[in-house]
C-alpha positions in Angstrom: 35.3 25.8 65.0 33.8 27.7 61.7 35.1 30.8 62.3 38.3 29.4 63.0 38.0 27.5 59.6 37.0 30.4 57.6 40.0 32.7 58.8 42.4 30.0 58.3 40.8 29.4 55.0 39.9 33.3 53.4 43.4 34.7 53.2 44.2 31.6 50.5 41.6 31.6 48.8 41.5 35.9 48.5 45.0 35.7 47.4 44.2 33.1 44.6 41.8 35.1 43.2 43.6 38.2 43.4 46.0 36.3 41.1 43.2 34.8 38.9 41.6 37.9 38.3 44.8 39.7 37.3 45.0 37.6 34.3 42.9 39.8 31.9 44.2 38.1 28.3 43.2 34.6 29.3 41.0 32.7 31.8 42.3 29.3 33.3 39.4 27.1 33.8 38.5 27.1 37.6 37.9 23.2 38.2 41.7 22.7 37.2 42.9 25.5 39.1 41.3 24.4 42.3 43.0 20.7 41.5 46.3 22.3 41.8 45.1 24.0 45.1 43.9 20.6 46.8 47.4 18.9 45.0 49.2 21.8 47.5 46.7 20.9 50.3 47.6 17.0 50.4 51.2 17.4 50.0 50.9 18.9 53.4 50.5 15.7 55.3 53.6 13.7 53.9 55.5 17.0 54.5 54.6 17.4 58.1 55.0 13.5 58.5 58.5 13.9 57.2 59.5 16.7 59.7 57.9 15.1 62.3 59.8 11.8 62.0 63.2 13.4 61.2 62.2 15.7 64.2 61.7 13.0 66.4 65.0 11.2 65.2 66.8 14.0 65.7 68.3 13.7 62.3 69.9 16.8 62.0 72.2 18.0 65.2 71.4 21.8 64.2 68.2 23.5 65.1 68.8 25.9 62.3 69.3 23.4 59.4 66.3 21.6 61.0 63.7 24.8 61.0 65.4 26.5 58.1 67.3 24.9 55.7 65.5 21.7 55.5 61.9 22.9 56.0 62.5 25.7 53.2 64.1 23.1 50.9 61.4 20.1 51.4 58.6 22.3 51.1 59.3 23.8 47.8 60.8 20.2 46.7 57.4 19.1 46.9 55.6 22.3 45.8 57.9 22.1 43.1 57.3 18.2 42.3 53.5 18.6 41.9 53.7 21.1 39.2 56.5 19.1 37.2 55.0 15.9 37.5 50.9 16.6 37.8 49.9 20.0 36.2 53.1 20.8 34.1 52.1 18.5 31.0 48.5 19.5 31.4 47.0 20.8 28.2 45.6 23.3 30.2 48.9 25.0 31.1 48.4 26.6 27.6 50.6 30.1 28.5 53.3 31.6 30.3 50.6 33.3 32.5 49.4 30.0 33.9 52.5 28.9 35.5 51.9 31.7 38.0 48.3 30.6 38.4 49.5 27.3 39.2 52.3 27.9 41.5 50.4 30.0 43.4 47.6 27.5 43.5 49.7 24.8 44.8 51.6 27.3 47.2 48.5 28.3 48.9 46.8 24.9 49.1 49.9 23.8 51.1 49.6 27.0 53.3 45.9 26.7 53.8 46.3 23.5 55.4 49.0 24.7 57.3 47.2 27.8 58.8 44.1 25.6 59.5 46.1 23.4 61.6 48.3 26.4 63.4 44.9 28.1 64.2 43.3 25.1 65.5 46.2 24.9 67.7 46.5 28.1 69.0 43.3 30.6 68.2 42.6 33.1 66.5 45.0 35.7 68.1 47.1 34.7 65.2 45.0 34.9 62.3 46.3 38.6 61.0 49.9 37.9 61.6 49.7 34.2 59.8 47.5 36.2 56.9 50.4 38.7 56.2 53.2 36.6 56.8 53.4 32.8 56.3 50.3 32.6 53.8 51.0 35.6 51.4 54.8 34.5 51.7 54.0 30.9 50.5 51.4 32.4 47.5 54.5 34.6 46.7 57.3 31.7 46.7 54.3 29.9 44.2 54.3 32.7 42.0 58.2 32.8 41.7 58.0 29.0 41.0 55.3 29.2 38.3 56.9 31.8 36.3 59.9 29.9 36.3 57.8 27.1 35.3 55.7 29.1 32.6 59.0 30.1 31.2 60.6 26.9 30.9 57.2 25.3 29.1 57.1 28.3 26.8 61.0 29.1 25.8 61.8 29.1 22.7 65.8 28.7 23.1 67.2 25.8 24.9 67.0 27.4 28.6 64.0 25.0 29.6 66.2 22.9 31.8 67.9 26.1 33.5 64.3 27.7 33.8 62.8 24.6 35.9 66.2 24.7 38.0 65.6 28.2 38.9 61.8 27.2 39.4 63.1 25.2 42.6 66.1 27.4 43.4 64.5 30.6 43.9 61.7 29.8 46.0 63.5 27.8 48.1 66.2 31.1 48.4 63.8 33.1 49.1 62.1 30.5 51.7 65.4 30.0 53.2 65.9 33.6 54.0 62.2 34.3 55.2 62.8 31.6 57.8 66.5 32.7 58.7 64.7 35.8 59.8 61.9 34.3 62.1 65.4 32.8 63.7 66.2 36.4 65.0 63.3 36.5 67.5 62.2 40.0 68.6 64.2 41.7 66.3 62.7 40.0 63.3 60.4 42.7 62.6 63.5 45.0 61.2 64.3 42.7 58.7 60.8 41.0 58.2 58.8 44.5 57.0 61.5 45.1 54.4 61.9 41.5 53.3 57.9 41.3 52.6 58.0 44.6 50.3 60.9 43.2 48.4 59.3 40.2 47.9 56.0 41.7 47.1 57.5 43.5 44.6 59.5 40.8 43.4 56.4 38.6 43.0 54.5 41.2 41.2 56.9 42.0 38.8 57.4 38.1 37.9 53.2 39.1 37.1 53.7 41.7 35.3 56.9 40.2 33.0 54.6 36.5 33.0 51.6 39.2 31.2 54.3 40.2 28.7 55.1 36.6 27.5 51.9 35.9 27.9 50.6 38.6 25.3 53.9 37.3 22.8 52.8 34.1 23.2 49.4 35.2 21.7 50.8 37.5 19.1 52.9 34.5 18.2 49.9 32.3 18.0 47.9 34.9 15.9 45.4 34.8 18.6 45.3 38.5 19.0 
């Protein structure tokens, strides 16, 4: 049991540490960051409950709608809602790169609990592929979401609401693409590999842009 829990939790914490350590300009309070991680973990249960109820009630006639469209939308919506309601106005969210950290933290909290439940059900044989695909993809969905939250909060123009919408729609679109690839069965690997390479490139590009926004923010506030 301890080995399974360790294997399930380690990828999420490792990825969160990676994005945390990439921020060389400022240090986000670890306590606040772990709170965001816990919020993401907690929302796993209402999401799973809603998915279970709708599946049992056969709310959607199409398996594609249930497993791809609805799943992508509800998971990213709950993550977005947590950041919007609980984190966005927090005083600790005080620079553009914080969006990256909080987005990744909430997503990895969700992904970690999901990973624990999955490995407890199916064992360690899937631990490696789970770390490479579901956990890392959730982290990158969160990075993209957090990037646009950061843009929304620290935008000096009237595009704040547009960035808030992008913070929701962009991760849903990426999650939708990811889930769609899984429906291809044995041929999924031919699209999953290039998609994951694109997702890492896209996510890290947002990290780089957030760093640049952070530098501009610090200069504007005469902190460097």
